VOPAGU-2260 file (C-alpha; in pm, 1 decimal, decimal comma):
REM VOPAGU-2260
SITE   aa  ch    i         X         Y         Z
SITE  UNK   A    0  -12789,7   -8247,3   -7449,3
SITE  UNK   A    1  -12863,8   -8541,1   -7219,1
SITE  UNK   A    2  -13155,4   -8515,8   -6979,7
SITE  UNK   A    3  -13158,9   -8566,9   -6605,0
SITE  UNK   A    4  -13172,2   -8939,8   -6528,1
SITE  UNK   A    5  -13106,2   -9036,8   -6890,1
SITE  UNK   A    6  -12957,4   -9386,2   -6923,2
SITE  UNK   A    7  -12918,7   -9413,6   -7301,3
SITE  UNK   A    8  -12716,3   -9211,6   -7550,8
SITE  UNK   A    9  -12783,5   -8853,1   -7650,9
SITE  UNK   A   10  -12998,8   -8799,7   -7958,6
SITE  UNK   A   11  -12786,8   -8852,3   -8269,3
SITE  UNK   A   12  -12699,7   -8537,4   -8463,9
SITE  UNK   A   13  -12502,3   -8713,6   -8739,1
SITE  UNK   A   14  -12554,1   -9023,4   -8950,5
SITE  UNK   A   15  -12247,1   -9191,2   -8797,9
SITE  UNK   A   16  -12378,6   -9147,7   -8443,8
SITE  UNK   A   17  -12717,8   -9283,5   -8552,5
SITE  UNK   A   18  -12546,8   -9597,1   -8683,3
SITE  UNK   A   19  -12339,6   -9627,2   -8365,8
SITE  UNK   A   20  -12658,3   -9619,7   -8156,4
SITE  UNK   A   21  -12820,2   -9877,4   -8386,1
SITE  UNK   A   22  -12517,7  -10105,4   -8353,3
SITE  UNK   A   23  -12525,3  -10065,4   -7974,5
SITE  UNK   A   24  -12890,0  -10176,7   -7969,6
SITE  UNK   A   25  -12807,4  -10466,1   -8203,2
SITE  UNK   A   26  -12518,6  -10584,8   -7982,1
SITE  UNK   A   27  -12733,9  -10545,9   -7670,3
SITE  UNK   A   28  -13005,1  -10766,4   -7822,6
SITE  UNK   A   29  -12752,1  -11038,7   -7908,1
SITE  UNK   A   30  -12602,8  -11015,4   -7558,6
SITE  UNK   A   31  -12948,9  -11045,2   -7401,7
SITE  UNK   A   32  -13026,8  -11359,0   -7603,7
SITE  UNK   A   33  -12690,6  -11519,1   -7516,4
SITE  UNK   A   34  -12729,5  -11443,2   -7145,2
SITE  UNK   A   35  -13083,5  -11581,3   -7150,8
SITE  UNK   A   36  -12977,4  -11913,3   -7305,4
SITE  UNK   A   37  -12670,8  -11950,2   -7081,7
SITE  UNK   A   38  -12870,4  -11856,8   -6772,4
SITE  UNK   A   39  -13141,6  -12108,7   -6857,2
SITE  UNK   A   40  -12878,7  -12379,5   -6913,2
SITE  UNK   A   41  -12712,6  -12307,1   -6578,1
SITE  UNK   A   42  -13047,3  -12308,9   -6397,7
SITE  UNK   A   43  -13146,4  -12636,1   -6563,2
SITE  UNK   A   44  -12817,2  -12796,2   -6458,1
SITE  UNK   A   45  -12865,0  -12686,9   -6098,4
SITE  UNK   A   46  -13224,3  -12806,8   -6055,8
SITE  UNK   A   47  -13213,7  -13118,9   -6275,6
SITE  UNK   A   48  -13072,8  -13438,6   -6123,6
SITE  UNK   A   49  -13142,5  -13667,7   -6419,8
SITE  UNK   A   50  -12861,6  -13818,0   -6625,2
SITE  UNK   A   51  -12909,4  -13909,7   -6990,0
SITE  UNK   A   52  -12654,7  -14158,1   -7120,7
SITE  UNK   A   53  -12700,7  -14033,3   -7479,2
SITE  UNK   A   54  -12584,6  -13681,1   -7384,8
SITE  UNK   A   55  -12266,2  -13792,9   -7211,6
SITE  UNK   A   56  -12092,3  -13789,1   -7549,2
SITE  UNK   A   57  -12291,1  -13604,7   -7816,8
SITE  UNK   A   58  -12110,0  -13494,0   -8132,0
SITE  UNK   A   59  -12411,0  -13298,3   -8259,3
SITE  UNK   A   60  -12443,3  -13061,9   -7964,9
SITE  UNK   A   61  -12065,7  -13012,6   -7951,8
SITE  UNK   A   62  -12075,1  -12909,2   -8316,6
SITE  UNK   A   63  -12362,7  -12669,2   -8250,1
SITE  UNK   A   64  -12201,1  -12495,5   -7953,2
SITE  UNK   A   65  -11879,6  -12454,3   -8150,5
SITE  UNK   A   66  -12031,2  -12312,7   -8469,6
SITE  UNK   A   67  -12304,4  -12099,9   -8307,4
SITE  UNK   A   68  -12067,0  -11868,5   -8110,7
SITE  UNK   A   69  -11858,2  -11821,2   -8425,4
SITE  UNK   A   70  -12170,1  -11711,2   -8616,7
SITE  UNK   A   71  -12268,4  -11475,2   -8334,4
SITE  UNK   A   72  -11921,9  -11316,9   -8340,7
SITE  UNK   A   73  -11953,5  -11277,0   -8717,2
SITE  UNK   A   74  -12290,5  -11103,8   -8677,9
SITE  UNK   A   75  -12125,3  -10859,1   -8436,1
SITE  UNK   A   76  -11797,2  -10811,6   -8623,6
SITE  UNK   A   77  -11926,6  -10726,5   -8971,8
SITE  UNK   A   78  -12141,1  -10422,6   -8871,3
SITE  UNK   A   79  -11864,2  -10310,4   -8635,6
SITE  UNK   A   80  -11600,4  -10313,6   -8910,8
SITE  UNK   A   81  -11836,2  -10129,2   -9145,0
SITE  UNK   A   82  -11894,3   -9847,6   -8894,4
SITE  UNK   A   83  -11521,9   -9835,0   -8816,8
SITE  UNK   A   84  -11452,7   -9779,3   -9185,7
SITE  UNK   A   85  -11722,5   -9509,6   -9211,7
SITE  UNK   A   86  -11587,5   -9315,3   -8912,8
SITE  UNK   A   87  -11236,1   -9313,3   -9058,6
SITE  UNK   A   88  -11334,4   -9222,2   -9414,3
SITE  UNK   A   89  -11335,7   -8860,5   -9531,9
SITE  UNK   A   90  -11472,8   -8844,5   -9886,1
SITE  UNK   A   91  -11544,6   -8494,0  -10018,7
SITE  UNK   A   92  -11530,6   -8236,9   -9737,4
SITE  UNK   A   93  -11684,9   -7898,5   -9801,2
SITE  UNK   A   94  -11498,1   -7716,6   -9523,4
SITE  UNK   A   95  -11178,4   -7790,2   -9330,8
SITE  UNK   A   96  -11140,1   -7676,1   -8970,0
SITE  UNK   A   97  -10806,8   -7709,4   -8791,5
SITE  UNK   A   98  -10843,7   -7759,6   -8417,1
SITE  UNK   A   99  -10555,5   -7708,9   -8174,5
SITE  UNK   A  100  -10577,0   -7813,6   -7811,1
SITE  UNK   A  101  -10408,4   -7594,9   -7550,6
SITE  UNK   A  102  -10394,2   -7599,5   -7172,8
SITE  UNK   A  103  -10686,4   -7539,3   -7130,9
SITE  UNK   A  104  -10880,2   -7411,2   -7430,4
SITE  UNK   A  105  -10931,7   -7486,5   -7799,2
SITE  UNK   A  106  -10825,3   -7290,3   -8107,0
SITE  UNK   A  107  -11010,6   -7314,9   -8437,9
SITE  UNK   A  108  -10878,0   -7214,6   -8781,0
SITE  UNK   A  109  -11102,0   -7216,8   -9089,2
SITE  UNK   A  110  -10833,7   -7279,5   -9348,8
SITE  UNK   A  111  -11070,9   -7225,9   -9645,2
SITE  UNK   A  112  -11118,1   -6859,7   -9552,4
SITE  UNK   A  113  -10881,7   -6571,8   -9485,1
SITE  UNK   A  114  -10824,7   -6473,7   -9120,7
SITE  UNK   A  115  -11107,0   -6680,3   -8973,9
SITE  UNK   A  116  -10953,8   -6817,6   -8655,5
SITE  UNK   A  117  -11042,5   -6790,9   -8288,1
SITE  UNK   A  118  -10977,0   -6920,1   -7939,4
SITE  UNK   A  119  -11259,4   -7089,6   -7751,6
SITE  UNK   A  120  -11252,8   -7052,6   -7371,7
SITE  UNK   A  121  -11507,2   -7176,4   -7122,9
SITE  UNK   A  122  -11752,6   -6909,0   -7010,6
SITE  UNK   A  123  -11707,3   -6841,3   -6636,0
SITE  UNK   A  124  -12005,0   -6920,8   -6415,7
SITE  UNK   A  125  -12041,2   -6553,3   -6323,9
SITE  UNK   A  126  -12086,6   -6459,2   -6691,9
SITE  UNK   A  127  -12349,9   -6719,6   -6781,6
SITE  UNK   A  128  -12680,6   -6601,9   -6924,1
SITE  UNK   A  129  -13014,2   -6757,4   -6821,2
SITE  UNK   A  130  -13045,3   -7095,4   -6992,0
SITE  UNK   A  131  -12671,2   -7142,7   -7046,9
SITE  UNK   A  132  -12507,7   -7465,9   -6940,8
SITE  UNK   A  133  -12247,5   -7443,3   -6665,8
SITE  UNK   A  134  -11900,0   -7575,8   -6761,2
SITE  UNK   A  135  -12014,7   -7627,4   -7122,7
SITE  UNK   A  136  -12070,8   -7280,3   -7267,7
SITE  UNK   A  137  -11780,7   -7110,3   -7446,7
SITE  UNK   A  138  -11714,7   -6755,9   -7559,7
SITE  UNK   A  139  -11656,9   -6855,7   -7925,6
SITE  UNK   A  140  -11847,2   -7154,3   -8058,1
SITE  UNK   A  141  -11722,6   -7355,1   -8352,3
SITE  UNK   A  142  -11978,2   -7273,3   -8624,0
SITE  UNK   A  143  -12033,5   -7520,0   -8910,3
SITE  UNK   A  144  -12292,6   -7551,6   -9189,0
SITE  UNK   A  145  -12531,7   -7841,0   -9145,1
SITE  UNK   A  146  -12575,4   -8121,6   -9401,4
SITE  UNK   A  147  -12225,4   -8059,7   -9539,4
SITE  UNK   A  148  -11923,6   -8276,7   -9463,7
SITE  UNK   A  149  -11675,7   -8108,0   -9231,3
SITE  UNK   A  150  -11315,0   -8224,7   -9215,8
SITE  UNK   A  151  -11143,3   -8176,8   -8881,2
SITE  UNK   A  152  -10765,4   -8160,3   -8856,8
SITE  UNK   A  153  -10682,1   -8202,9   -8489,7
SITE  UNK   A  154  -10355,4   -8152,2   -8304,8
SITE  UNK   A  155  -10226,4   -8013,9   -7974,7
SITE  UNK   A  156   -9972,1   -7751,0   -7875,1
SITE  UNK   A  157   -9861,9   -7885,2   -7535,8
SITE  UNK   A  158  -10001,6   -8215,1   -7400,4
SITE  UNK   A  159  -10243,6   -8478,1   -7530,8
SITE  UNK   A  160  -10606,0   -8362,7   -7547,3
SITE  UNK   A  161  -10912,8   -8525,9   -7701,4
SITE  UNK   A  162  -11175,6   -8346,3   -7911,1
SITE  UNK   A  163  -11501,6   -8521,5   -7825,6
SITE  UNK   A  164  -11862,6   -8441,1   -7916,6
SITE  UNK   A  165  -12091,1   -8734,3   -7823,5
SITE  UNK   A  166  -12395,1   -8623,3   -8026,2
SITE  UNK   A  167  -12184,2   -8621,7   -8344,0
SITE  UNK   A  168  -12011,4   -8952,2   -8271,9
SITE  UNK   A  169  -11669,6   -8780,7   -8280,1
SITE  UNK   A  170  -11377,1   -8855,2   -8048,5
SITE  UNK   A  171  -11024,1   -8784,1   -8171,8
SITE  UNK   A  172  -10703,9   -8748,3   -7972,5
SITE  UNK   A  173  -10511,3   -8423,6   -8018,0
SITE  UNK   A  174  -10144,4   -8524,8   -7999,7
SITE  UNK   A  175   -9854,4   -8273,8   -8012,3
SITE  UNK   A  176   -9658,1   -8311,3   -8334,8
SITE  UNK   A  177   -9926,9   -8524,4   -8498,1
SITE  UNK   A  178  -10219,6   -8423,2   -8719,9
SITE  UNK   A  179  -10527,8   -8645,0   -8684,3
SITE  UNK   A  180  -10821,4   -8626,1   -8924,3
SITE  UNK   A  181  -11189,8   -8703,7   -8899,4
SITE  UNK   A  182  -11503,1   -8605,2   -9088,3
SITE  UNK   A  183  -11861,5   -8553,1   -8976,1
SITE  UNK   A  184  -12189,0   -8422,8   -9116,8
SITE  UNK   A  185  -12456,4   -8271,1   -8894,5
SITE  UNK   A  186  -12807,3   -8373,2   -8991,6
SITE  UNK   A  187  -12990,8   -8091,8   -8810,7
SITE  UNK   A  188  -12932,6   -7742,6   -8673,6
SITE  UNK   A  189  -12845,7   -7699,7   -8309,4
SITE  UNK   A  190  -12569,8   -7659,6   -8052,6
SITE  UNK   A  191  -12382,0   -7974,2   -7959,3
SITE  UNK   A  192  -12159,0   -7986,5   -7654,1
SITE  UNK   A  193  -11855,6   -8193,5   -7566,4
SITE  UNK   A  194  -11550,8   -8189,6   -7342,8
SITE  UNK   A  195  -11187,6   -8288,6   -7358,6
SITE  UNK   A  196  -11191,0   -8658,9   -7269,4
SITE  UNK   A  197  -10816,9   -8696,4   -7215,8
SITE  UNK   A  198  -10678,0   -8616,7   -6870,2
SITE  UNK   A  199  -10464,6   -8319,3   -6970,3
SITE  UNK   A  200  -10391,0   -8143,2   -6644,7
SITE  UNK   A  201  -10538,6   -7944,4   -6356,7
SITE  UNK   A  202  -10806,6   -7765,3   -6561,5
SITE  UNK   A  203  -10890,5   -8066,6   -6776,9
SITE  UNK   A  204  -11260,1   -8042,5   -6689,1
SITE  UNK   A  205  -11276,7   -7675,5   -6789,6
SITE  UNK   A  206  -11206,7   -7688,3   -7164,2
SITE  UNK   A  207  -11547,9   -7762,4   -7316,6
SITE  UNK   A  208  -11642,2   -7784,1   -7683,7
SITE  UNK   A  209  -11948,3   -7618,2   -7837,4
SITE  UNK   A  210  -12035,8   -7686,9   -8201,9
SITE  UNK   A  211  -12311,7   -7474,2   -8354,1
SITE  UNK   A  212  -12467,5   -7611,8   -8673,1
SITE  UNK   A  213  -12657,0   -7360,4   -8887,8
SITE  UNK   A  214  -12777,7   -7344,8   -9247,2
SITE  UNK   A  215  -12534,4   -7261,7   -9526,0
SITE  UNK   A  216  -12659,9   -6906,0   -9585,5
SITE  UNK   A  217  -12627,9   -6816,7   -9216,6
SITE  UNK   A  218  -12280,8   -6971,0   -9210,8
SITE  UNK   A  219  -12162,1   -6757,8   -9503,9
SITE  UNK   A  220  -12302,8   -6449,4   -9330,7
SITE  UNK   A  221  -12113,1   -6547,5   -9015,0
SITE  UNK   A  222  -11789,3   -6581,5   -9212,8
SITE  UNK   A  223  -11845,4   -6249,8   -9390,9
SITE  UNK   A  224  -11906,7   -6066,1   -9063,2
SITE  UNK   A  225  -11637,7   -6248,3   -8863,3
SITE  UNK   A  226  -11371,7   -5974,9   -8865,7
SITE  UNK   A  227  -11610,2   -5680,2   -8864,4
């Protein structure tokens, strides 16, 4: 969860999100250096009245300021393409969870197990327990085992939704008639919150997502006791 007054990202709960945060810091450093050089050049032009006849036509500096931006773009593009490939790749998932977006709640189906499916509605403010988060708690959390790859199959039953959990680095549109896929692996136990990030109607802001990551033994106990 983010903290009050927090300006950076939430703490990463998956390896993909950790790499996304690292790439953000990398791009921010490059941007800071570029803005510093350009700002210094503009300031020097404004305060300097001298004219150097050897700089009026300089092939060397023209070559430098043509090649240097291309190298900077390359430094930004290569890590970006690598992370883009990682986010889209699903290698060997241990569990598949089908997620269906409705107006305005989520349905989860654990297709690897018999009769493990549920609807996840937002918990009304009047039913919140002490310490619960308003507009984020749900009656049935999506429970997954940590440190195992989870494959999400995401679709919608009515309008376009978006299944988004910032701490996991996951954001996938749920489109009616289309099945989108993404994989993630939680690196630590905890409860990670998200919300539908597609404007899907009047109660768009009231269909939160809660993912609970637990160890494998506790997850198998949860599955065994699900219908009891």
